[in-house]
DSSP file (Angstrom, degrees, kcal/mol; ACC not computed):
  #  RESIDUE AA STRUCTURE BP1 BP2  ACC     N-H-->O    O-->H-N    N-H-->O    O-->H-N    TCO  KAPPA ALPHA  PHI   PSI    X-CA   Y-CA   Z-CA
    1    1 A X              0   0    0      0, 0.0    26,-0.6     0, 0.0     2,-0.4   0.000 360.0 360.0 360.0 139.3  -16.5   44.8   52.9
    2    2 A X  E     -a   27   0A   0     24,-0.1    57,-3.2     2,-0.0     2,-0.4  -0.997 360.0-163.3-135.2 129.0  -13.4   46.5   54.3
    3    3 A X  E     -aB  28  58A   0     24,-2.0    26,-2.2    -2,-0.4     2,-0.5  -0.941   2.8-161.5-114.0 132.9   -9.9   46.4   53.0
    4    4 A X  E     -aB  29  57A   0     53,-2.8    53,-2.2    -2,-0.4     2,-0.5  -0.971   9.6-168.8-114.3 122.8   -6.9   47.4   55.0
    5    5 A X  E     -aB  30  56A   0     24,-3.0    26,-2.7    -2,-0.5     2,-0.5  -0.949   7.8-169.8-116.5 125.8   -3.7   48.2   53.1
    6    6 A X  E     +aB  31  55A   0     49,-2.6    49,-2.3    -2,-0.5    48,-0.6  -0.970  35.0 124.8-112.1 122.1   -0.3   48.7   54.7
    7    7 A X  E     -a   32   0A   0     24,-2.2    26,-3.2    -2,-0.5    27,-0.3  -0.785  51.4-100.2-154.6-165.6    2.2   50.1   52.3
    8    8 A X    >   -     0   0    0     -2,-0.2     3,-1.5    24,-0.2     6,-0.1  -0.920  32.0-113.9-132.5 158.1    4.8   52.7   51.5
    9    9 A X  T 3  S+     0   0    0     -2,-0.3     6,-0.0     1,-0.3    -1,-0.0   0.757 114.8  50.9 -65.7 -25.5    4.6   55.8   49.2
   10   10 A X  T 3  S+     0   0    0      4,-0.0     2,-0.6     5,-0.0    -1,-0.3   0.394  84.4 107.8 -93.4   3.7    7.2   54.3   46.8
   11   11 A X    <>  -     0   0    0     -3,-1.5     4,-1.8     1,-0.2     5,-0.1  -0.723  50.7-164.6 -90.6 117.3    5.4   51.0   46.3
   12   12 A X  H  > S+     0   0    0     -2,-0.6     4,-2.1     1,-0.2    -1,-0.2   0.890  91.6  51.6 -66.6 -39.1    3.7   50.5   42.9
   13   13 A X  H  > S+     0   0    0      2,-0.2     4,-2.1     1,-0.2    -1,-0.2   0.816 106.9  55.1 -68.1 -28.4    1.7   47.5   44.1
   14   14 A X  H  > S+     0   0    0      2,-0.2     4,-2.1     1,-0.2    -1,-0.2   0.929 109.3  46.6 -66.5 -45.1    0.5   49.6   47.1
   15   15 A X  H  X S+     0   0    0     -4,-1.8     4,-2.4     1,-0.2    -2,-0.2   0.875 111.0  52.0 -63.8 -37.7   -0.8   52.3   44.7
   16   16 A X  H  X S+     0   0    0     -4,-2.1     4,-2.6     2,-0.2    -1,-0.2   0.878 107.8  52.3 -67.4 -37.5   -2.4   49.6   42.5
   17   17 A X  H  X S+     0   0    0     -4,-2.1     4,-1.9     2,-0.2    -2,-0.2   0.930 111.2  46.8 -63.7 -44.4   -4.2   48.2   45.6
   18   18 A X  H  X S+     0   0    0     -4,-2.1     4,-2.4     2,-0.2    -2,-0.2   0.931 112.9  49.1 -61.5 -47.0   -5.5   51.6   46.5
   19   19 A X  H  X S+     0   0    0     -4,-2.4     4,-3.1     1,-0.2     5,-0.2   0.893 108.7  54.0 -62.5 -40.4   -6.6   52.3   42.9
   20   20 A X  H  X S+     0   0    0     -4,-2.6     4,-1.7     2,-0.2    -1,-0.2   0.919 110.3  45.9 -60.4 -44.3   -8.4   48.9   42.7
   21   21 A X  H  <>S+     0   0    0     -4,-1.9     5,-3.1     2,-0.2     4,-0.3   0.911 114.4  48.0 -64.4 -42.4  -10.4   49.7   45.8
   22   22 A X  H ><5S+     0   0    0     -4,-2.4     3,-1.2     1,-0.2    -2,-0.2   0.924 110.6  51.3 -65.1 -43.9  -11.2   53.2   44.6
   23   23 A X  H 3<5S+     0   0    0     -4,-3.1    -1,-0.2     1,-0.3    -2,-0.2   0.842 115.9  41.4 -61.7 -33.4  -12.3   51.9   41.1
   24   24 A X  T 3<5S-     0   0    0     -4,-1.7    -1,-0.3    -5,-0.2    -2,-0.2   0.327 110.9-120.7 -97.1   7.4  -14.6   49.3   42.7
   25   25 A X  T < 5 +     0   0    0     -3,-1.2     2,-0.4    -4,-0.3    -3,-0.2   0.901  56.5 159.4  52.0  47.4  -15.9   51.7   45.3
   26   26 A X      < -     0   0    0     -5,-3.1    -1,-0.2    -6,-0.1     2,-0.2  -0.849  45.9-114.1-101.0 133.9  -14.7   49.5   48.1
   27   27 A X  E     +a    2   0A   0    -26,-0.6   -24,-2.0    -2,-0.4     2,-0.3  -0.454  49.4 163.3 -64.8 131.8  -14.2   50.9   51.6
   28   28 A X  E     -a    3   0A   0    -26,-0.2     2,-0.4    -2,-0.2   -24,-0.2  -0.978  31.2-147.8-147.3 159.9  -10.5   50.8   52.5
   29   29 A X  E     -a    4   0A   0    -26,-2.2   -24,-3.0    -2,-0.3     2,-0.5  -0.968  14.3-153.6-125.5 148.5   -8.0   52.3   54.9
   30   30 A X  E     -a    5   0A   0     -2,-0.4     2,-0.5   -26,-0.2   -24,-0.2  -0.983   7.9-171.7-124.9 130.7   -4.3   52.9   54.0
   31   31 A X  E     -a    6   0A   0    -26,-2.7   -24,-2.2    -2,-0.5     2,-0.7  -0.980  18.4-140.7-122.9 121.4   -1.5   53.0   56.5
   32   32 A X  E >   -a    7   0A   0     -2,-0.5     3,-0.7   -26,-0.2   -24,-0.2  -0.700  10.5-167.0 -80.3 116.8    2.0   54.1   55.5
   33   33 A X  T 3   +     0   0    0    -26,-3.2   -25,-0.1    -2,-0.7    -1,-0.1   0.167  62.9 104.1 -93.1  20.3    4.4   51.8   57.3
   34   34 A X  T 3  S+     0   0    0    -27,-0.3     2,-0.3     4,-0.1    -1,-0.2   0.593  71.3  70.5 -72.3 -12.6    7.3   54.2   56.4
   35   35 A X  S <> S-     0   0    0     -3,-0.7     4,-2.1     1,-0.1     3,-0.2  -0.852  89.8-122.0-109.8 150.8    7.2   55.4   60.0
   36   36 A X  H  > S+     0   0    0     -2,-0.3     4,-2.7     1,-0.2     5,-0.2   0.841 106.9  54.4 -58.9 -41.5    8.4   53.2   62.9
   37   37 A X  H  > S+     0   0    0      1,-0.2     4,-1.9     2,-0.2    -1,-0.2   0.926 111.4  44.2 -62.3 -45.9    5.1   53.3   64.9
   38   38 A X  H  > S+     0   0    0     -3,-0.2     4,-2.2     2,-0.2    -1,-0.2   0.876 113.9  50.8 -68.4 -36.8    3.0   52.0   62.0
   39   39 A X  H  X S+     0   0    0     -4,-2.1     4,-2.5     2,-0.2    11,-0.2   0.902 110.2  49.5 -66.5 -40.5    5.6   49.4   61.2
   40   40 A X  H  X S+     0   0    0     -4,-2.7     4,-2.1     2,-0.2    -2,-0.2   0.877 109.9  51.8 -65.5 -36.6    5.7   48.2   64.8
   41   41 A X  H  X S+     0   0    0     -4,-1.9     4,-1.8    -5,-0.2    -2,-0.2   0.925 112.5  44.7 -66.0 -44.4    1.9   48.0   64.8
   42   42 A X  H  X S+     0   0    0     -4,-2.2     4,-2.6     2,-0.2     5,-0.3   0.907 111.1  53.8 -64.7 -41.5    1.8   45.9   61.7
   43   43 A X  H  X>S+     0   0    0     -4,-2.5     4,-2.0     1,-0.2     5,-0.6   0.894 108.9  49.3 -60.0 -40.2    4.6   43.7   62.9
   44   44 A X  H  <5S+     0   0    0     -4,-2.1    -1,-0.2     2,-0.2    -2,-0.2   0.892 111.9  49.1 -65.8 -39.7    2.6   43.0   66.1
   45   45 A X  H  <5S+     0   0    0     -4,-1.8    -2,-0.2     1,-0.2    -1,-0.2   0.887 117.4  39.5 -69.5 -39.0   -0.5   42.2   64.1
   46   46 A X  H  <5S-     0   0    0     -4,-2.6    -1,-0.2     2,-0.2    -2,-0.2   0.738 102.6-128.4 -81.3 -24.7    1.4   39.8   61.8
   47   47 A X  T  <5S+     0   0    0     -4,-2.0     2,-0.3    -5,-0.3    -3,-0.2   0.466  85.9  52.7  86.8   0.9    3.5   38.3   64.5
   48   48 A X  S   <S-     0   0    0     -5,-0.6     2,-0.3    -6,-0.3    -2,-0.2  -0.973  98.3 -88.8-159.6 156.5    6.6   39.0   62.4
   49   49 A X        -     0   0    0     -2,-0.3    -9,-0.1    -3,-0.1    -6,-0.0  -0.562  50.5-114.4 -72.1 127.7    8.2   41.9   60.6
   50   50 A X        -     0   0    0     -2,-0.3    -1,-0.1   -11,-0.2     3,-0.1  -0.323  18.7-159.1 -64.6 143.1    6.8   42.2   57.1
   51   51 A X  S    S+     0   0    0      1,-0.1     2,-0.3    -3,-0.0    -1,-0.1   0.600  72.5  11.2 -96.1 -14.1    9.4   41.6   54.3
   52   52 A X  S    S-     0   0    0      2,-0.0     2,-0.3   -45,-0.0    -1,-0.1  -0.948  80.8 -85.8-152.9 169.7    7.4   43.4   51.6
   53   53 A X  S    S+     0   0    0     -2,-0.3   -40,-0.2     1,-0.1   -46,-0.1  -0.943  82.3  51.8-131.3 154.8    4.5   45.6   51.0
   54   54 A X        -     0   0    0    -48,-0.6     2,-0.5    -2,-0.3   -47,-0.2   0.477  57.9-174.1 -80.7 153.0    1.6   45.8   50.5
   55   55 A X  E     -B    6   0A   0    -49,-2.3   -49,-2.6    -2,-0.1     2,-0.4  -0.972  17.9-168.0-107.8 126.1    0.3   43.8   53.4
   56   56 A X  E     -BC   5  63A   0      7,-0.7     7,-3.0    -2,-0.5     2,-0.4  -0.936  20.2-168.1-129.8 139.9   -3.4   43.5   53.0
   57   57 A X  E     -BC   4  62A   0    -53,-2.2   -53,-2.8    -2,-0.4     2,-0.5  -0.981   7.6-159.6-120.7 136.4   -6.4   42.4   55.1
   58   58 A X  E >  S-BC   3  61A   0      3,-2.8     3,-2.1    -2,-0.4   -55,-0.2  -0.972  82.2 -21.0-117.2 116.5   -9.9   41.8   53.7
   59   59 A X  T 3  S-     0   0    0    -57,-3.2    -1,-0.2    -2,-0.5   -56,-0.1   0.883 129.7 -51.2  47.8  43.6  -12.6   41.9   56.4
   60   60 A X  T 3  S+     0   0    0    -58,-0.3     2,-0.5     1,-0.2    -1,-0.3   0.311 113.4 119.7  85.1 -10.0   -9.9   41.2   58.9
   61   61 A X  E <   -C   58   0A   0     -3,-2.1    -3,-2.8     1,-0.0     2,-0.2  -0.785  65.9-121.8 -95.3 128.3   -8.4   38.2   57.1
   62   62 A X  E     -C   57   0A   0     -2,-0.5     2,-0.8    -5,-0.2    -5,-0.2  -0.475  15.3-152.1 -70.6 130.5   -4.8   38.5   56.1
   63   63 A X  E >   -C   56   0A   0     -7,-3.0     3,-1.5    -2,-0.2    -7,-0.7  -0.889   5.5-166.1-103.0 104.2   -4.1   38.0   52.4
   64   64 A X  T 3  S+     0   0    0     -2,-0.8    -1,-0.1     1,-0.3    -7,-0.0   0.674  81.3  64.0 -67.4 -17.1   -0.6   36.6   52.1
   65   65 A X  T >> S-     0   0    0      1,-0.3     4,-0.9     2,-0.1     3,-0.9   0.296  88.6-153.8 -93.3  11.2   -0.4   37.4   48.4
   66   66 A X  H <>  -     0   0    0     -3,-1.5     4,-2.1     1,-0.2    -1,-0.3  -0.253  68.7  -1.6  59.4-134.1   -0.6   41.1   48.7
   67   67 A X  H 3> S+     0   0    0      1,-0.2     4,-2.6     2,-0.2    -1,-0.2   0.909 137.0  50.9 -59.1 -45.9   -2.0   43.0   45.7
   68   68 A X  H <> S+     0   0    0     -3,-0.9     4,-2.1     1,-0.2    -1,-0.2   0.873 109.6  50.8 -61.8 -36.6   -2.5   39.8   43.6
   69   69 A X  H  X S+     0   0    0     -4,-0.9     4,-2.5     2,-0.2    -1,-0.2   0.894 110.3  49.5 -66.9 -39.6   -4.3   38.2   46.4
   70   70 A X  H  X S+     0   0    0     -4,-2.1     4,-2.6     2,-0.2     5,-0.2   0.933 110.6  50.2 -64.2 -45.7   -6.7   41.2   46.8
   71   71 A X  H  X S+     0   0    0     -4,-2.6     4,-1.7     1,-0.2    -2,-0.2   0.902 112.5  47.3 -59.0 -42.2   -7.3   41.2   43.0
   72   72 A X  H  X S+     0   0    0     -4,-2.1     4,-2.1     2,-0.2    -2,-0.2   0.919 112.3  48.5 -66.7 -45.1   -8.1   37.4   43.1
   73   73 A X  H  X S+     0   0    0     -4,-2.5     4,-2.2     1,-0.2    -2,-0.2   0.896 111.4  49.6 -65.5 -40.1  -10.4   37.7   46.2
   74   74 A X  H  X S+     0   0    0     -4,-2.6     4,-2.2     1,-0.2    -1,-0.2   0.864 109.1  52.7 -67.6 -33.6  -12.3   40.6   44.7
   75   75 A X  H  X S+     0   0    0     -4,-1.7     4,-2.1    -5,-0.2    -2,-0.2   0.907 109.0  50.1 -65.0 -42.1  -12.8   38.7   41.4
   76   76 A X  H  X S+     0   0    0     -4,-2.1     4,-1.6     1,-0.2    -2,-0.2   0.918 110.9  49.2 -61.4 -43.5  -14.2   35.7   43.4
   77   77 A X  H  X S+     0   0    0     -4,-2.2     4,-0.7     1,-0.2    -1,-0.2   0.898 110.1  50.8 -65.1 -39.4  -16.6   38.0   45.2
   78   78 A X  H >< S+     0   0    0     -4,-2.2     3,-0.6     1,-0.2    -1,-0.2   0.872 107.3  54.0 -65.9 -36.3  -17.7   39.6   41.9
   79   79 A X  H 3< S+     0   0    0     -4,-2.1    -1,-0.2     1,-0.2    -2,-0.2   0.857 104.9  54.9 -64.1 -35.5  -18.4   36.2   40.3
   80   80 A X  H 3<        0   0    0     -4,-1.6    -1,-0.2     1,-0.3    -2,-0.2   0.693 360.0 360.0 -73.9 -17.9  -20.7   35.2   43.3
   81   81 A X    <<        0   0    0     -4,-0.7    -1,-0.3    -3,-0.6    -2,-0.2   0.484 360.0 360.0 -85.7 360.0  -22.8   38.3   42.7
């Protein structure tokens, strides 16, 4: 399982998403979209400029609900185990 988190340094939900991955020992990558290049890359991937952060992908699938969506998906995965 791989989580990709796009966020900013000042975003509390971004920090919570990172902490959740670390607490559950889940592999993740974090990209700060505070710089133009990273923001343009995320915009190209989404097809539109993001209106909020975090923007999260789980195994390449976009989670439109951000941190709450990640928390829900990880809970579903835990239930199946």
